[in-house]
C-alpha positions as CSV (number, residue, x, y, z in Angstrom):
1,M,0.0,0.1,-0.2
2,T,1.0,3.6,-0.7
3,L,-0.2,5.8,1.8
4,V,-0.4,9.7,0.7
5,L,-1.4,12.8,2.8
6,N,-3.5,15.5,1.3
7,T,-2.4,18.9,2.7
8,L,-6.1,19.5,3.4
9,I,-5.0,17.7,6.3
10,F,-3.2,20.6,7.9
11,E,-5.8,23.3,6.8
12,N,-5.4,25.0,10.3
13,D,-1.9,25.3,9.6
14,W,-2.2,26.6,6.4
15,K,-4.7,29.2,7.2
16,K,-2.0,30.5,9.9
17,G,0.2,31.0,7.2
18,A,2.1,27.7,6.8
19,K,3.5,27.0,3.2
20,Q,2.9,23.8,1.4
21,A,6.7,23.2,1.2
22,D,6.9,23.3,5.1
23,L,4.1,20.5,5.1
24,V,5.9,18.5,3.0
25,D,8.5,18.0,5.8
26,R,5.8,17.4,8.3
27,V,4.4,14.6,6.1
28,A,7.7,13.1,5.8
29,K,8.2,12.9,9.7
30,L,4.7,11.4,10.0
31,G,6.1,8.6,8.0
32,A,3.7,8.8,4.9
33,D,4.9,7.6,1.4
34,G,3.8,10.7,-0.6
35,V,2.3,14.0,-0.2
36,E,-0.7,15.5,-2.4
37,V,-0.6,19.2,-2.8
38,R,-3.5,21.3,-3.6
39,R,-3.0,24.1,-6.2
40,E,-5.4,26.5,-4.4
41,Y,-2.9,26.3,-1.4
42,F,-0.1,27.9,-3.4
43,R,0.5,31.5,-2.3
44,D,3.2,32.2,-4.7
45,I,3.1,29.1,-7.1
46,N,5.9,30.1,-9.3
47,K,8.4,30.2,-6.1
48,E,6.6,27.2,-4.1
49,L,6.3,24.7,-6.9
50,S,10.2,24.2,-6.8
51,E,10.4,24.3,-3.2
52,V,7.9,21.6,-2.8
53,A,10.0,19.5,-5.3
54,E,13.0,20.0,-3.6
55,R,11.6,19.3,-0.1
56,A,10.0,16.0,-1.5
57,K,13.0,14.9,-3.3
58,K,15.1,15.4,0.1
59,N,12.4,13.4,2.1
60,N,12.1,10.8,-0.8
61,L,8.3,11.3,-1.1
62,L,6.2,11.0,-4.0
63,V,4.2,14.2,-4.9
64,N,0.4,14.2,-6.4
65,Y,-1.3,17.1,-7.5
66,S,-4.7,18.2,-7.1
67,V,-6.2,20.8,-9.4
68,P,-9.5,22.5,-8.9
69,D,-10.4,22.5,-12.3
70,V,-12.1,20.5,-15.3
71,I,-10.6,19.1,-18.4
72,F,-13.8,19.9,-20.5
73,E,-15.2,23.5,-20.4
74,D,-19.0,24.4,-20.3
75,D,-19.1,24.0,-24.3
76,G,-17.2,20.8,-24.3
77,S,-13.8,22.3,-25.4
78,V,-10.6,21.0,-23.8
79,N,-9.3,23.5,-20.9
80,P,-6.7,25.5,-22.3
81,K,-4.9,25.5,-19.2
82,M,-4.1,21.9,-19.4
83,Q,-0.8,22.1,-20.5
84,Q,0.0,24.8,-17.8
85,Y,-1.0,22.4,-15.0
86,F,1.0,19.5,-16.5
87,D,4.2,22.1,-17.0
88,E,3.6,22.8,-13.0
89,G,3.6,19.0,-12.8
90,K,6.8,18.5,-14.4
91,I,8.3,21.1,-11.8
92,L,6.8,19.3,-9.0
93,G,8.0,16.0,-10.3
94,L,4.7,14.4,-10.1
95,K,3.3,10.9,-10.3
96,K,-0.4,11.8,-10.6
97,I,-2.4,14.8,-11.3
98,K,-6.1,15.0,-10.8
99,F,-9.0,17.2,-12.2
100,N,-12.5,17.1,-12.5
101,V,-14.3,15.7,-15.9
102,G,-16.4,18.7,-16.7
103,H,-18.6,18.6,-19.8
104,F,-17.4,15.7,-21.8
105,D,-20.9,15.3,-22.8
106,K,-20.6,18.4,-25.0
107,F,-16.9,17.3,-26.5
108,T,-17.2,16.9,-30.1
109,G,-13.3,16.8,-31.2
110,D,-10.7,13.9,-31.4
111,L,-10.2,12.7,-27.8
112,R,-6.9,11.1,-28.7
113,S,-5.5,13.9,-30.6
114,E,-6.5,16.6,-27.9
115,L,-5.5,14.6,-24.9
116,G,-2.4,13.2,-26.6
117,K,-0.8,16.7,-26.6
118,L,-0.3,16.1,-22.9
119,P,2.7,14.2,-21.4
120,L,0.6,11.5,-20.4
121,D,3.5,9.0,-20.5
122,Q,5.2,11.0,-17.7
123,I,2.4,11.9,-15.4
124,Q,-0.7,9.8,-14.8
125,L,-3.9,11.9,-15.5
126,N,-6.8,11.1,-13.2
127,I,-10.3,12.4,-12.6
128,E,-12.2,12.5,-9.3
129,N,-15.7,12.6,-8.4
130,D,-16.3,16.0,-7.2
131,Q,-19.3,17.6,-5.3
132,T,-21.1,18.7,-8.3
133,S,-23.8,17.1,-10.4
134,V,-21.6,17.5,-13.6
135,S,-18.4,15.8,-12.3
136,G,-19.8,14.0,-9.5
137,N,-21.7,11.2,-10.9
138,A,-20.4,7.7,-11.8
139,K,-22.0,7.7,-15.3
140,S,-20.3,10.7,-16.7
141,I,-17.0,9.7,-15.3
142,E,-17.4,6.0,-16.6
143,T,-18.3,7.4,-20.1
144,F,-15.3,9.5,-20.2
145,L,-13.0,6.8,-19.1
146,A,-14.4,4.3,-21.4
147,A,-14.0,6.6,-24.5
148,A,-10.5,7.4,-23.6
149,R,-9.9,3.5,-23.2
150,K,-11.4,3.0,-26.9
151,V,-9.0,5.5,-28.5
152,G,-5.9,3.9,-26.6
153,L,-5.5,6.4,-23.8
154,T,-5.3,3.6,-21.4
155,S,-3.1,5.4,-18.7
156,L,-6.1,7.6,-17.8
157,G,-7.7,6.7,-14.4
158,Y,-10.1,7.6,-11.6
159,V,-9.5,8.8,-8.2
160,Y,-12.5,7.4,-5.9
161,D,-13.4,10.0,-3.3
162,L,-15.5,8.3,-0.7
163,G,-16.9,11.4,1.1
164,N,-18.0,13.2,-1.8
165,W,-20.6,10.7,-2.8
166,A,-22.3,12.3,0.3
167,F,-22.7,15.8,-1.3
168,T,-24.1,14.5,-4.7
169,N,-26.4,11.8,-3.2
170,G,-24.5,9.3,-5.1
171,N,-24.5,5.6,-4.3
172,A,-21.0,5.0,-3.1
173,E,-20.9,1.2,-3.0
174,A,-22.4,1.1,-6.8
175,A,-20.0,3.7,-8.0
176,A,-17.2,1.6,-6.4
177,R,-18.3,-1.5,-8.2
178,E,-18.9,0.4,-11.3
179,L,-15.5,2.2,-11.5
180,T,-13.3,-0.2,-10.1
181,P,-11.6,-1.3,-13.6
182,Y,-10.5,2.4,-13.9
183,T,-9.5,3.1,-10.0
184,H,-5.9,4.2,-9.7
185,Y,-6.2,6.1,-6.5
186,I,-8.4,6.3,-3.5
187,H,-9.4,9.5,-1.4
188,L,-10.8,8.7,2.1
189,K,-12.8,10.7,4.3
190,N,-16.0,10.3,6.0
191,V,-19.0,12.6,6.4
192,I,-21.5,13.1,8.9
193,D,-25.0,13.8,8.2
194,D,-26.1,16.3,11.1
195,N,-30.0,16.3,10.5
196,G,-29.4,17.2,6.6
197,K,-26.2,19.3,7.2
198,L,-23.4,17.4,5.9
199,I,-20.1,17.8,7.7
200,T,-16.7,16.4,6.7
201,S,-15.7,13.9,9.8
202,D,-12.3,14.0,11.4
203,D,-12.4,10.2,11.7
204,L,-12.9,7.6,9.0
205,N,-14.7,5.3,11.5
206,K,-17.3,8.3,12.4
207,G,-19.8,9.0,9.5
208,M,-22.3,7.7,7.0
209,F,-20.1,5.5,5.3
210,D,-18.6,2.0,6.0
211,W,-15.2,2.8,4.6
212,K,-13.8,-0.8,5.5
213,K,-16.4,-2.4,3.4
214,L,-16.0,-0.1,0.5
215,I,-12.3,-0.4,0.0
216,K,-12.6,-4.1,0.0
217,I,-14.7,-3.6,-3.3
218,L,-11.9,-1.3,-4.7
219,P,-8.5,-2.5,-6.0
220,I,-6.4,-3.3,-2.9
221,D,-3.2,-2.6,-4.3
222,Q,-3.6,1.2,-5.2
223,S,-2.5,4.5,-3.6
224,Y,-4.7,5.9,-0.5
225,A,-4.8,9.3,0.4
226,L,-6.2,10.7,3.7
227,E,-8.0,14.1,2.9
228,F,-9.8,15.9,5.5
229,P,-8.6,18.4,8.3
230,M,-7.2,17.2,11.5
231,K,-6.5,18.8,14.7
232,D,-2.8,17.7,15.4
233,D,-0.1,15.2,14.3
234,E,-1.5,12.5,17.0
235,Q,-4.7,12.6,15.2
236,V,-3.0,12.1,11.9
237,L,-0.9,9.3,12.9
238,S,-4.1,7.6,14.4
239,Q,-5.9,7.7,11.1
240,M,-2.9,6.6,9.5
241,K,-3.0,3.4,12.0
242,L,-6.5,2.9,11.1
243,L,-5.6,2.5,7.3
244,N,-2.6,0.5,7.7
245,N,-4.4,-2.2,10.0
246,E,-7.1,-2.5,7.4
247,V,-5.0,-2.4,4.1
248,G,-1.6,-3.6,5.4
249,A,1.9,-2.2,4.4
């Protein structure tokens, strides 16, 4: 198992001014295999990209990149910023980059030609189920990934985000079964339903999802990321232990 810590874990420290480069060192001290940095967490991206890369290399950590943007724009065209995001990824020394699919339903071009312009052989492109009706449903994700495989773009994959299914009223178990063939990466967080108000839990064992059951449906030999705010390193270690005990090293 590869265990990654998303920098959302340290949200409180980031809000107090911590840079993601500093959080990379912290991830290493906690004993994780990698760090997932968030594009929206960069305050000076041109400076911080190389800082994160240097810290990660020094600590022998893999780097994944979460980009809060779509591959396909509202009119179905490919996002013109895709190359820029991959260029940023090269600086970071990425293994995986993550987007939301967007309006592939309106795409009318040549999928292989358009996405083939990107360095997919160097950085694995993944899409995640987000908290929107457009990109957060299993059908749109499966439709896109099936189309990509049909034209030979076989490296593209899916990030199964457990907690996000709560926000789209999706069926987490059905989605796991349907999207297992495409799943390259698993984001874990649980969600508490407080009389209709959805709150991200700070403990995998507290919430509406039976995460232990669901990860048994998904491919067991993939990367896992913890992606929810936690109060301190002690709590992070306890959640890492929970996952390790269930999946194994």
